[in-house]
N, C-alpha and C positions, 0 to 999 in steps of 0.2 A: 386095889383093883382098878384097872383102867377100862373104860367103856366108851363107845360112841353112841350118842343119843340124839334124837330129834326132839326139838323143843320150840316153844314160841318165845320170841324176844321182841317186845314192843309191837306185837301184832304180826311180826315177820317170822316165818318158820325157818329155822337154821339147824344144821348139824353141829354137834360140839363133842370134842373128845374131853373126857373128864377123868379125874382120879377120885375114886371113892374111898372112904374110910369107914370101916365097920365100927359101930358103937359111938360114933360122934354125933353131936346134936344135929349137924347137917351132913347128910350122906355125901354130898359133893364137896370134897376137900379142896379141890383146885380145878379150874378150867385149864386144860392143856393146849387145845387148839379151838378157836371159836370162829363163828361166822362162816362155816363151810356151807355153801348153798345146799338147800334141801328141797325135796319134792316128794310126790307120792311114789315115784319109781326112780331108779338109777341113783341111789345114794351111796353106793359102795359100802363102806362101813367096816371092812376088816381091819383090825389093828393087831400089831405084833411087835415084840422087841426083836431086833436083829442081833446077829452075833457081835456087832459093834457096840451093843448097849443102847442103840438109838431106837426110838419108837417110830414105826412105819404105819401109815394110815392110807387106806385106799378111799378115793372119792369118785363118785359117779358124776356124770354131766347133766343129770336131772332132766333128760329129754330136751336139753338145749345144747345140741351137738357142738356148736361153735365155742362153748365155754372150755372144751377140752384143749383148745389151742390158745386160749386167752390167758396170758401170764398174769393178768390182774385178777384172775379168779382161781379159787382153790378147787373148783369142780373139774372132774375128769383128770385127776392127777394121782400120783403116789407122793405122799408127803413124808418128810423125815425131820423129826425134832428130838431134842433131848428129853429125858424123862420128866423134866419140869416145863417143857414146852418151848424152850429157847431154840433158835435156829443154829445148828452146828456151823462153825466157821468153814468147814470143808464141803458144805452143800454146794451144788453146781451154780446156783443163781444167788448172788449176794443178797443177804438179808431176807431170803425167801425160804419157806419150808418146802418148796417144790423140789422133789427129787427127780421126777419124770413127768411127762405130759402126753396128751393125745390118747387118753384112755376113755372108753365108753362107759363101762360099769365094772371095774375090777373087783373081784370078790375074794380070791384066795391069795395068801402069802405063804411062801415056804422057802427056806434056804437050803442049798445043797450042803450036806454035812461035811464034805471035805473042801470043796472050792469056795464055799460061802456065797455062791451066786444066788441072787434073789429071783425066784420064779413067781409069777403072778398069773392066776386064771382070770379070764375076762369074758363076759357075755358079748356075743356078736349081735348084730341087728336082728330085731324080731318084728320088723314092719317098717322101721324108719326108711325113708327114701325108697319105699317099695321093696326092700331087701329083707331076706330071711336067710342068714348065712353066718358061718364062721365064728363059733366060740374059739377062744385062743388060749394058748399057754405062751407067755413071753418071758424071756430072760431080761430083767430090768438092768439097764445101764445108767449110771449116774448122768443126769442131764439128757437122757434119751427121749426122743419123740416117737411115739408108737402110732401116730398117724390119724387117729379118729378126729374128725370125720373126713379128712382129706383122702384117707386110704382105708380100705376094708380088707382085712386078710393080708396075705403076702403079695405085695405089688412090686417089690424091688425098686422103690423110688428113692433116689439119693436124698439123704438127710432124715429118712424115716427108718425105723427098725422093724423088720418083719417078725412075726411070731415064729416060734420053733415048731408049733403044732397047731393045726386047725381041725375042727370037726363040725 
């Protein structure tokens, strides 16, 4: 069983994706992805295996909006790793688990049963920057940038991918 958990590591709070094994002396059999930034809110946390057999992980930006655009942070991203936590060689950014970036707080993952496109639901701002708007459904493209915090909702800005649905 795979799970995303929030834990303390040396006094620092982190999110971690783990593989659990029933009946073992230690429930956590293996840490799959470690040191995902954690906070009281905006942790993301949805995990699911895709039709390609890879593990996808949503991460929130922890109310630190700029982390969603920071390629040195796992916050505000969709991650893609092998079942053992290795970075697949066909990921868009060399040696990085990052599949897409520019996410505020993605929560849901689902694949179209025929096209295998990845759909993600994401919470829009609920007070940041004085805004309350636009929860989203996005079709996730390998290496795509979904704009947060540079863009909120559908803005048509070159280099950013607009959501297919807003409410």
